[in-house]
N, C-alpha and C positions, 0 to 999 in steps of 0.2 A: 534484654536479649539482642545480640547484634544482628542487623538485617543482612540477609544474603544478597550478594551482588549478582546482577544480571546485566550483561553487556548488550547494547543495541547498536548495530551499525546500519544507518539509514542513508538516504540520499537518492538522487535521480538515477535513472537507468544508465548503463554504460560507464559507470565510474569505478568499476573494479571491486564492488562490495564483496562478491563471492571470494575473490582471490585473497583479499585482506582478511576476511573472516576465517578462511582455511589456514592461512599462515598464522593468524593469532591463536586459533584453536590448538595448533600443534605446539605453540610456545607455552600455553597456559593450561594444557590438559582440558580443553573445552569441547563442547559438542554444539552443533548448529541447528537452530530452528528457523526455517524459511518463513519470511513474512511477505510472500508474493502471492497476490490474489489469482494468478494464472498458473503458476507452477504447482499449485495444489492439484490441478487436473491431470489425470492420466492421458497419455498419448499426445498432449500438446507439448512437444519436446523442443523442436528446433525454433519455432516461432516465439517461445517464451524464454529461450536461452537458458534452459535448465543446466545445472552443473554437469560436466562430463562424468562418465562412469568412473574414470580415474580419480576425479575430485571427490565424488560421492563415497568412494571406497577408502580414500585417505583419511577422512574425518566423518564421523557419524552425523547424518543429516535427518531432520524430521520435517513433516508436513510438506513433503514433495510427493506427487503421484498418489494421492490418498483417496480421491473421489472421481467418479465418472463425470464427463462434461454435460451430462443430463441432470446432474444434481445441483440443488441450491446450496450455497455456502456463504454465510454472512460474517461480518466482522466480529459479531458476538460469538459465533461458532469458533472462529480463530482464537479469540481470547481464552475461551474455555479449554480448547485443545492445547494451546501454547502453555497455559498455566499448568496443565497436567504434565507436559513434557519438561517444563522447568523443574518441577518437583522430582521427576524421574531422573533428570541429569544431576541435580544436586544430591540426590540420595546415593549416587555413585561416587560422590566426592569430586565431581567435575564442575566446570563453569559453563552455564548456558550462554550462548551467543545468538541473539536474535538478529537476523539480517534480511533486509529487503527494502523495496521501494513503495510498498503499499501503506501510505501514511495512515489511513483509517484503521488498518489492522494494528499497527504499532500503537496508535492512540488508544484503541480499545483495550489493548493489553495493559498499558501503563496507567491510563486515566479512567478506564471504565467507559461504559456506554449508558446513555439515558434510555431506559426501557419504557417508552410511551407508545402504546398501540395506536395505529392510525384510526382516525375518527371520520368515516366517510361523510357523515352528515355535515360536520364542521368543514371538512375539506371542500365539499361541493359548494357550500355557501361562500367560502373564501374564493374559490375558483370563479364563481359568478360575479363576485365583487371585482375580481381581477379583470374579467372580460368587460365589465360595465364601466369601471372607473380607472383601471390601469394600475401599474405596479407602484407608481409614486404614492397613490392613495393608500395602498396597503403598507408601504414602508413607513409613511407618516403615522399610521395607526400603531405599527410595531414600535416606533420611536416613543410614542406616548406611553405605551404599556410596559416596554422593556428597553430602556435606553441603552443599557450595557450591550445587549445582544445586537441592537440596531447599529451601534457604532463599529462592531467587529464583523458583522455578517456582510456577505457580498450583496449589496443593495440592488444590483442589476440582475440578480438571479431569482426569478419568481418562485422557483421551487423551494429555495432556502427561506425566503421571506414568508411564504405561505405556510411552510412547515413550522416555523417559529411561532406564528400566530395560532396555528392549529394546536400546538402543544399548550400554549397559554390558555386558550379557550376550553381545551379538553381537561386540563388538570387544575386550572386556577393558579398555577405557579409560573413565574417567569422562566424562560429557557435558561437564562444566565444563572439563576438560582439552582435549577435542577442540575446543570453542569457542575456547579461547585459541590453540590451534595454527592453527585456521582463520583467526582474525584476524591472527595474526603472518604467516602465509603471504600473506594477501591484501594486507596493508599493505606487506610487503616487495616484492611484485611489482607493485603498482599504479603507484607513482611519482606519485600524485596527492595533493594537499592538499585535503581536503574541507572547505569552509566551510559549515556546516549552520545554516540559519535556520528558525525555526518561526513560523507565523502562527496566532494564536488570538484569540478574542473572549470577553468575558464570557458566561457560559452563556445568559443571557436573550437577549442580542443574537444569539448563534449560533443558538439555536432559532428566533428570528424569521426570520433569514436562510434557514434550512432550509425553514420553512413557506412563505415567499414563493417560494423557488426551486421547490418542488413545485407550487405553484399556477401558476407560469409554465410549467412543463413540461406541465401539463394543458392550459393555454390554447393552447400551441403544437403540440399534437397527439400527446401521449404514447400515448393510447389507440389512435389510428390507427397509430402506429409499432408498437405491440405486435401489432395485428391482422396487419400485414404480415409481421412476424417469425414469428408463429405459422403463417401460410400458407406461409412459406418453409422453416421448420425444424421445425415442430410445437410444440405447447404443452408437450411433455415434454422439450424441449431442455434439457440440463443447465445451460448457462450462463444461459439465461433464468430457469430455476427457482432459480438461486442469486444472482440479481442483484436488488437492491432497486429497486422501481419497475416491474419486469416481472412478477415472481412474483405480486405483489398484484393486478395488473390481470388476469393470466391467471385467478386464482382468481375474480375478479368476473365474468369472461366465462364461467366454468364454473358461475356461479350459487352459488358458495360464500359470496360476500359481495356487498353492493351496491356501486354505483359510489362513493358517498360513503364507505362503509367502507374501500374500497380506497385512496382518496386519503388518508384519515386514517391508515391503516396505513403507507403510504409515508412519511408525515411522521414517525410514531412510530418506525419501523424505521431511518430515516435519522438521527434524533436519537440512538437507541441506538448506531448505528454510529459516530457522531461521538464519543460518550463513550468507546467502545473505542479509537478512534484517539488521543484525548487521553491515555488511560492508557498506550498503547504509546509514544507519542513522549515523554511526560514522564519516562520511565525513562532516556532518553538525555541525559546531562548535557552532551554536546557542543553541544546545540542552543541557539542564542541566540534568545530569544523576543521577539515584538512583538505588539501587540494591536489596532492599527488599520492600515489599508492604507498611509496616508501615512507614519505613524511607522515602520512596518516597512520601507518602501522607504528611508527616510532612514537607519535603523539599518543596513540592509544595505549601503548606499552608503558609510557611514562606516567600516564594518568592512572592506570590501574595498579601500578606499583604503589602509588600513594594510597590506594584503597585497600591494600593488603592482600590482593589476590595473588600477586607474585612478589 
């Protein structure tokens, strides 16, 4: 049985993913599934750069504005919902186009997730070792137990190293083995052929785009949006505090920074986020990259012609 094709358009923020996805959807009779961990929340509109009403009405979009900012939503939740929407889109004879910059969401959908519950007893013991002996001690322990994971993990990130060790001690299996099993199970059960495309720009252009976008957000009322959200959910709301564009403005409203400092921090933090996105996606060798909107669309069309979608 021939596998069904699902197109994925990934990459850092401010690279034109939404525009490319909409143009592509119109050409190949597609519908769009958003893979953005902040656009899923209602009322966070300007600061998350949600597609405009005109864009949303031109092509059917899914997984935007689906939950309250008080609700928890995981990568696993995304994978389940996205799978449901993929089936729904395919049943209509259309092509699913997954687009967004949340790498963990896209990975969860394509490769699956490792379902290992947290083990507080093991975690506390490892945290104590970390406090007493330091990160290098834990990293060396991980290297002895699971060399493959140790070579690929961020060895300077204690949370990652501790979690990998926690998984090993809780399950008796190496993290690298569990990842492979998860990927095998996901790919066997999905029945989808994921065609993954990445959009990126030269760093200078990308940063200019980010700065311009933030300026536009300010002009179109981001401060007003934040005030409304604070009134509705409080300034301590966890999602607002963890979302670029909202936390910085909340701090300025609490007189921790000036308005100008808040705007500059939004730009700086968004640029830093884009760098992290690039690092994440560049690790995935399945991604075919493009660096301008028109060229990217042309490359995607050429590639999917070979797949038989058009």
